[in-house]
C-alpha positions, -999 to 999 in steps of 0.1 A, spaced: -13 191 -24 -3 157 -39 9 128 -14 26 97 -23 17 62 -8 43 39 -19 44 2 -11 44 -35 -25 6 -42 -17 10 -79 -23 -19 -81 -18 -39 -48 -8 -56 -53 25 -83 -34 44 -55 -18 63 -40 -3 31 -75 9 20 -79 26 53 -49 45 48 -57 56 14 -92 67 23 -78 88 52 -52 103 29 -78 111 2 -96 131 28 -65 152 37 -50 157 1 -60 169 -31 -45 140 -48 -31 105 -36 -8 85 -58 -8 51 -47 25 35 -62 32 -2 -64 68 -3 -62 92 -26 -81 117 -43 -59 140 -65 -82 150 -83 -47 117 -94 -40 94 -118 -60 58 -110 -50 30 -137 -48 11 -114 -72 28 -97 -105 31 -60 -104 4 -57 -129 -19 -79 -108 -13 -56 -79 -21 -25 -96 -51 -39 -111 -63 -49 -78 -55 -15 -64 -73 3 -92 -103 -20 -85 -104 -12 -48 -97 26 -53 -122 29 -83 -148 49 -61 -122 73 -47 -120 102 -72 -87 119 -60 -67 86 -60 -45 75 -89 -26 40 -89 7 36 -106 38 13 -106 72 23 -103 107 11 -103 132 33 -85 137 54 -54 107 67 -36 124 102 -35 128 100 -71 90 92 -78 80 119 -54 101 144 -72 88 133 -106 51 136 -93 57 166 -76 45 151 -43 58 167 -10 43 144 15 47 106 18 21 88 36 32 57 56 8 36 79 21 23 111 6 -5 131 32 -6 159 65 5 174 87 -15 150 69 -2 121 75 35 134 113 27 139 114 13 103 96 43 88 117 68 107 149 53 91 134 55 56 119 91 63 156 101 74 170 86 41 143 102 20 150 138 34 185 133 26 177 126 -9 149 151 -12 151 177 18 115 190 9 98 157 12 79 152 45 70 118 58 34 115 76 29 84 97 -7 75 99 -14 51 129 -36 21 118 -71 22 129 -74 -3 158 -98 -26 136 -66 -29 111 -36 -30 135 -30 -67 131 -36 -68 93 -6 -73 69 -2 -86 35 21 -113 47 -7 -125 71 -31 -126 43 -6 -146 21 -1 -171 48 -39 -176 54 -46 -178 18 -19 -201 12 -36 -226 35 -70 -220 21 -83 -201 50 -110 -172 48 -94 -139 40 -126 -119 36 -122 -101 67 -89 -88 58 -91 -76 21 -115 -55 0 -144 -76 -11 -140 -64 -48 -106 -82 -51 -113 -112 -29 -117 -133 -59 -86 -122 -76 -66 -130 -43 -82 -163 -41 -76 -171 -78 -39 -164 -72 -40 -191 -48 -62 -214 -69 -84 -217 -38 -121 -217 -39 -146 -212 -11 -141 -188 18 
């Protein structure tokens, strides 16, 4: 079975990687989709995010990274995915994801959403937290995959930690 893990991944974090690894153990194929949102201007370009994710996922044989502009349900239909994976850190994430799951079920009734609770060590990690710390030159090494740490630092023109 194919599952879809859509998101902005701006940048990819250890929390994202935890969800990807856990999903890869549950499904035959995990498609990680960097979604294009014309209303958001990310810190990293779509191409940079895709490359960082490809690097971070390179050792996971059943994970494929793509980019997509459009509705998540449209992509799921195109990829023949019947399950959406979403990571949740707390009650507000659950509320937001439930609203999205309901909308996606209207658009594609056979699409199920599976909410995976964040592992305790990743509950507080978010891309926005990483961006804030990196923007001030702080050490983000505990929050992002080591293999993309240099790329993220370069995006902020920071050196050192």
